[in-house]
N, C-alpha and C positions, 0 to 999 in steps of 0.2 A: 691525360685527355682533358681538355677544357670542357666545361658544361655545354658550351655552344657546339661542341663536336659530338655530343651524345646523340645517337640516332633518334628519329621520331618515335614517340610513344605508340602511335598508331601502327607503325611498321613493326615494332617490337611485339605488340599484342597479336598481330597477324602471325608472326613467326611462332610465338609461344603457343598459341591455340593450335596451329598446324602440327607442331612438335608433340603437343600433349595428346591430341586426338588422332594423330597419324594420318591425316587426310586434309587436303585443301578444301574439299567439299564440305566436310564436317566443320572445319574451322569457319568457313564462310557462313554456314547455317548458324553457328553459335554467336557469331559477331554481327549477324544480320547484314551481311555483305554478299556481293556476287563472287563467284569462283574467280573471275578475272581480276577483281579488285584485290583479293587476298594474294593471288599470284604476283601481281604488280608490286604490292608492298614488300613481299619477301624478296623479289628481285632487286628492288630499290635498296633494301636493307643490306643485302649481300654486296651490292655495289658500293654503298657508303662505307661498309666495314673493310672491303678489300679482300674478302675471302668467301668461299662457298659455304652454304649452310646445309644444303641437302644434296643428295646424289641419287641417281636412279637405282632402284632395286626391284627388278622385275617390272610389274605394272605400277608399283608404288614408289614411295620416297623413303630414303634413309638419311638420318642425320650424319653429317660429317663429324670428324673429331672436334673441330672448332664449334660446329653447331651444337654438339652435346654439351660442351663446356658453357656456351652461352645459355643454353636452355636450363641448365642447373641453376645458374645465377638468376635468370629471369623467374624461375619457379619460386625461389626464395623471395625475390623482390615483390612479385605479385601477391604472394601469400602474406607477406608482412604488410603490404599496402592494404589488402582486403581486411586484415585484422585491425589495422589502425583506423580505417574508415568506419568499420563496424563499432569499434570502441568509442569513437567520437560521436557516432549516431546515438549509441546507447546513453552516453553521458549527456548529450543534448536533450534526449527524451526525458531523462530523469530531472534535468534542470527545468524543463518546460512543464513537467507534471505538477499538479497541485497536491501537496502532501499535507494531510490532516492527521495530527496526533490526537489520540483519545485514550482515556483511562480504560484498561482492559475490560472490566465488567460492564461499563456503559457501552463500550463498543460492541461487545457480544450480545447483550440483552436488549439494547435499545437502538443503537445506531445502525448496525449492519442490517437488521430486518427492514430498515427504511431506505437504505442507500439505493435500491433499484429505482425508487421514485426520482431521486436526484439524477441518476444516470440516464433514465428515460427522458427527463426534461432537458438534460444538457449532455447529449452524446458526444459533443465536441470537447468536453473537459475530461482530461485523464486524471482521475482522482486516485491517489494512492493513500492507503490507510496504514498508519503506524500506531502502535500501542505503547503507552507509558504513563506514569503518574508523577505528580509533583512538578518541580521546576523543569523548564524546557530548554534544551540546548538548540535553539533555532538554527544558527549558522552551522554548527558542527554536524547536526543530523539533517540539514536541509529541509527543515519543517517550515511550512508557510503559516499554518494556523494550528491551534491546539485547543481541545476541550478539556477543562480541568475543574475539579471542585476546588474552589479558591480558599483553602484552609491553610495557606502559607503566604508569606510576605511576597507581594508582587512588585518586581522592580519598576522604578519610575518610567523606564524606557518602554515598558510593555503597554499595549492598548488592550482594553477589556470591554467586551460586549456581553451584557447580562443575558443569560439564556433561561435559567429557571432556578427557583429556590430549592434547596435540599429539604426533603420532607421524609420522615422516617416513621415506620409503624410495624406492628407484628402482622405477619401474613402466614397463612396455613392452608392446607387442603380443606375443602368444605367438611370432610368427614371428621377432622380434628377440632372443629369449632366448639362442640360441646365439652370436650375434654379441656380445652383451653379455658373455657368459662369457669369450670370447677377447680382449676388448678392442677389437673392431672396431665401435665405436658412437659416435654423436653424443649428447652430453649436452644436455638441455634444462633451462634454469633460468629462474627468475622474477626480473625486475629488482627486485621488492620484497624479495628476499632474495639479494643478489648473491654472498654468501660461502658460501651453503649447500652447493654442490657441493665446494668446497675443504675445508670443515670435515668433510663426510661422508666424503670420500675419505681424509682424514687419520685419521679414526676407523676406517676399513676399509682398511688398507694392502694386504690381499690382493686387492682388487678392481683389475683393470687400469684404467689411466687412459684417459679417452675421447680420441678423435681431436681433438675440439674441443668447446667449450661454446657453445651458442647461447642467447640470452636473449630471452624474450618479456615482454610487459608485466605479465601476471598469471598466477597459478598455474592458473586455469581453462583458459587457452590452452595451457599446456604439457601438461596432462593430455589435452586433446583432440588435440593434436598427437601425443602418444605413442600414443593409440588409433588414429590414422591411420597409424602406422608411420614417423613422421618422426624418431624418436629415443627416448632413454630420459629420462623426466622424473623429477626428484627431487621427489616430491609428498607433501603431507600426506595421511594416510590418509583423512581426512574427504572429500577431493575425489575420491579414486579408488575409494572403497569400492563404489559401485554398479557401476562398470565391472569391478572385480575379481570381483564376484558374477556378472556376466553373461559372464565369461571374455573380455571385450574386452581386458583388461589382465591381466598377471601381475606379481607382486611377489616374485621368487625369494629375496630376502634379507630379507624382512620389513620391519618399520617400527620405528624407534628413537624413544623419547621424547626430546624436545629440551629438557625442563625447563619448558616453558610449558604453559598449558592454556587452554581456552575456558570462558568463564563467561557466565551470564545476569546482566546488571547492571541496576539501577534506582536511583533517587534517593530519598533521605530516608526513605521508609516502612520501618519495621522488618520488617513482614510483608506478604506479598501476600494479596489477597483477591479474590473474584469471578472475573472473566474473566482477570485477570492470573495468579491462582493456577492456574486451569485450564490456561492456556498453559504455565506453568512446569512443572507436573506432566507435561503431554504431552511437552514437550521432554526432560525427564529420562528418561521412558520410551523415547522414540525413540533417545536417545543410548545408553542401556543396550543396546537391541537392536542398534544399529549397531556399538558399540565395546566392549561387554562391561563 
C-alpha cells in the first residue's frame, strides 16, 4: 500500500476509540465529537478499506475479524505514538530548563534555603539544580551554569563571574565557646581539606591546640556536628552563615580569606542573556546580602 492510500488519521482515531471503548457514544465523548461525526468516519473508513469493521450484536456493536486485526495494529501504533510524543516533550522540557550545578555543601546549606526567592520572582523559569564539584562537563551533563570554588585551573573557554571570596574560621555552639578558649575542645575537619586545621592553627599561634581532630566526609557534616555540640568546626563562612544568624553557632575569631573565591562559570558565550542572566543577577545580589 502506498502512503497516499493509508486511510485518514481522523477516521482511524474514530475507529480505534470506538473499538477500545465499545461504544460510538463514548468514543464521541472522548474525541469531543458528535455521535454522527464518529459514525460517519467509521463508515468512510470501512468504505476506503473495502471491508466491514463492526457488526451488530444485540443493541451494541461487535468487531468483525478484520476489525479486530486492524484494532490490534492501531493499539500498538497509537501507543508507540503517544510514548514518542511524550518522550520528545520531556526531552524538550529538559533542554529548555535552566540547569545550575553547585557544590553539594553550598547547595544544601546556602543555595537551597534561598531558591524560593528566585522561583517567586521568576515563576516562568524552570530551574533544575544539579550537584557536583570541580571541573564541569557542560555539554555532557547539559549544564548551563555552575557555582564552584575556583581552586582548580579554569579552561580559557570558560567565562567566570566572581561571586564571593572564600573565608574560613572556627564555629561552635555557644555553649562550647568557653572550652574552645581554654583549649578543651575537639576539632572537626573535612576530609576534602585535610590540612585546613594545621594551616589555620599555624596562622593563629595564640589559639590553644585541640585535644584531637576528627574528620568527616564533607564540610556540611562538620557544620551540623558543630551545631549539635560535637566539637569546633573549621568552616567556610558560606556554610555557617545561616546558623550564625540564628545564633545556633558562634564564630568568636571571625573568618579569614584563604585566597580562593567562588564564581559562577559557563562555557563559550561571552555574555549571558535571558534566564541565565536573571539567575546570575539574582545570585550576585544574594551573595552581596550574605557576604557584603
